[in-house]
C-alpha positions in Angstrom: -13.5 -6.0 -26.0 -11.3 -4.6 -28.8 -7.8 -5.8 -28.1 -5.8 -3.5 -30.2 -7.2 0.0 -29.6 -6.5 2.1 -26.8 -7.0 5.9 -27.1 -4.8 8.4 -25.3 -7.6 11.3 -25.9 -9.4 12.4 -22.8 -12.6 13.2 -25.0 -16.0 11.4 -24.5 -17.0 9.6 -27.8 -20.8 9.6 -28.4 -22.3 6.1 -28.0 -26.0 6.7 -28.6 -28.0 8.7 -31.0 -30.5 9.5 -28.1 -29.4 12.6 -26.2 -31.1 11.3 -23.1 -29.2 7.8 -23.3 -26.2 9.8 -24.2 -26.5 12.1 -21.1 -27.3 8.9 -18.8 -23.9 7.4 -19.8 -21.9 10.1 -18.6 -21.4 11.2 -14.9 -19.0 13.4 -12.9 -16.8 11.7 -10.3 -18.4 13.3 -7.3 -22.1 12.3 -8.5 -21.9 8.8 -6.5 -21.0 10.7 -3.3 -24.0 13.0 -3.5 -26.3 10.0 -4.1 -24.9 7.5 -1.6 -23.4 9.4 1.2 -26.9 10.3 2.4 -28.0 6.8 2.1 -25.0 5.6 4.2 -26.1 8.3 6.9 -29.6 7.1 6.9 -28.5 3.5 7.4 -26.3 4.6 10.2 -29.3 6.3 11.6 -31.5 3.3 11.3 -28.9 1.1 12.9 -27.9 3.2 16.0 -30.8 5.4 16.9 -33.8 3.6 15.6 -32.9 0.0 16.0 -30.6 0.8 19.0 -28.0 -1.6 17.8 -24.9 -2.3 20.2 -21.9 -0.6 18.9 -19.7 -3.5 18.7 -22.5 -5.4 16.8 -22.8 -2.5 14.5 -19.0 -2.3 13.9 -19.0 -6.1 13.0 -21.6 -6.0 10.5 -20.3 -2.8 9.1 -16.7 -4.3 8.5 -18.3 -7.6 7.2 -20.3 -5.6 4.6 -17.1 -3.9 3.6 -15.4 -7.2 3.2 -18.1 -8.5 1.1 -17.8 -5.7 -1.2 -14.1 -6.4 -1.8 -15.0 -9.7 -3.2 -18.0 -8.4 -5.0 -15.9 -5.9 -6.6 -13.6 -8.6 -8.0 -16.3 -11.1 -9.1 -18.3 -8.2 -10.9 -15.1 -6.8 -12.8 -13.9 -10.1 -13.9 -16.9 -12.3 -14.7 -19.5 -9.5 -15.4 -17.8 -6.5 -16.8 -15.1 -8.6 -18.8 -17.6 -11.2 -20.1 -18.2 -10.8 -23.9 -20.9 -12.9 -25.6 -20.3 -13.8 -29.2 -23.5 -12.5 -30.2 -23.4 -9.0 -31.8 -25.8 -7.5 -29.4 -23.8 -8.8 -26.6 -20.8 -7.2 -27.8 -22.6 -4.0 -28.1 -23.9 -4.2 -24.4 -20.3 -5.2 -23.3 -19.1 -2.1 -24.9 -21.4 0.2 -23.4 -20.9 -1.3 -19.9 -17.0 -1.9 -19.9 -15.6 -1.9 -23.2 -15.6 1.7 -23.8 -13.6 2.3 -20.6 -10.9 0.1 -22.0 -10.9 1.8 -25.3 -10.9 5.2 -23.9 -9.6 5.0 -20.5 -8.8 8.9 -20.1 -12.6 9.8 -20.5 -13.2 11.6 -17.2 -17.2 11.3 -17.7 -16.9 7.4 -17.9 -14.7 6.5 -14.9 -17.4 6.1 -12.3 -20.7 4.2 -12.5 -23.5 6.6 -13.6 -26.5 6.1 -11.2 -28.7 4.9 -14.1 -26.7 1.9 -13.5 -25.7 1.9 -10.1 -29.0 2.5 -8.5 -30.8 -0.3 -9.8 -27.7 -2.7 -8.9 -27.7 -1.3 -5.4 -31.2 -2.0 -5.0 -30.9 -5.5 -6.0 -27.9 -6.1 -3.8 -30.0 -4.4 -1.0 -33.1 -6.7 -1.3 -30.6 -9.7 -1.7 -28.8 -9.1 1.6 -32.1 -8.2 3.3 -33.5 -11.6 2.5 -30.3 -13.4 3.5 -29.2 -11.5 6.6 -30.8 -11.5 10.1 -33.5 -8.9 10.7 -32.3 -5.3 10.9 -28.6 -6.4 10.4 -29.0 -5.4 6.6 -28.7 -1.5 7.9 -25.0 -1.9 9.1 -24.0 -4.4 6.8 -25.2 -2.4 3.7 -23.8 0.8 4.9 -20.4 -1.0 4.8 -20.9 -2.5 1.5 -21.9 0.9 0.0 -18.9 2.7 1.6 -16.8 -0.1 -0.2 -18.4 0.8 -3.6 -18.0 4.5 -3.0 -14.2 3.9 -2.3 -14.0 1.9 -5.5 -15.3 4.6 -7.5 -13.2 7.3 -6.0 -10.1 5.2 -6.1 -10.7 4.3 -9.7 -11.1 7.9 -10.9 -7.9 8.9 -9.0 -5.9 5.9 -10.5 -6.5 7.6 -13.9 -6.2 11.0 -13.0 -4.0 11.5 -10.0 -0.1 11.6 -9.8 0.6 9.9 -6.5 3.7 10.3 -4.4 3.0 7.6 -1.8 4.4 4.2 -2.7 1.2 2.3 -2.0 -1.0 4.4 -4.3 1.8 4.1 -6.9 1.7 0.4 -6.7 -2.0 0.5 -6.8 -2.1 2.6 -10.0 0.7 0.4 -11.4 -1.6 -2.7 -10.9 -4.4 -1.1 -12.7 -2.4 0.5 -15.7 -1.1 -3.0 -16.2 -4.7 -4.1 -16.4 -5.5 -1.5 -19.1 -2.2 -1.3 -21.0 -0.6 -4.7 -20.6 -2.9 -7.6 -19.9 -6.7 -7.1 -19.5 -7.2 -10.8 -18.4 -5.5 -10.0 -15.0 -5.4 -7.4 -12.5 -9.3 -7.2 -11.6 -9.0 -5.8 -8.2 -9.0 -1.9 -8.7 -9.4 -0.6 -5.0 -8.2 -4.0 -3.4 -5.6 -6.3 -4.9 -6.1 -9.0 -2.4 -8.1 -11.2 -4.6 -6.1 -11.1 -7.5 -3.7 -12.9 -5.2 -5.9 -15.3 -3.8 -7.4 -16.4 -7.5 -4.0 -16.1 -9.2 -4.9 -13.3 -11.6 -2.1 -11.1 -10.3 0.6 -9.6 -12.3 4.3 -10.9 -12.2 5.5 -7.4 -11.4 9.2 -7.1 -11.7 
């Protein structure tokens, strides 16, 4: 990731010669809601009406999935999005996935994950959890996990484009802006800062 360049422009730079690939690299902030809210609703239906899962069991697995998302968000951001290989091809892939966001943090079309990347990732996580979890428990668990992802995407967009009055949101925005403009090796939590405190990657905010 380039360390000495941060653009204040809100324009989208072109990354691909192909118009198709260029289009797939951009997405409006509301698109993940259109894609994944029906998925969550379907998982609710599977859990409560089709499987007839007890309400307390549903709530427990749902909250467990939400909790697992918080650590997943931290791990992905710290160890995947900020992993920059030495090879030139690796640097290019890193720039496409996350480096462009650090160089152009005000680009509204590259603030949430495009479906071209999020759908394959979501499917991979679903099949992993379906293999790991007891039968049918993947439905409430994954609904919580996906809701956590949606919360992350919407919060990330808001942190870059909203002017908050509430002290909680102002602190969260401050945390993320420090990650962008002060030290990109800290502050990996976006919608949750809890794991930064646990893994000692938090900022010394004075």
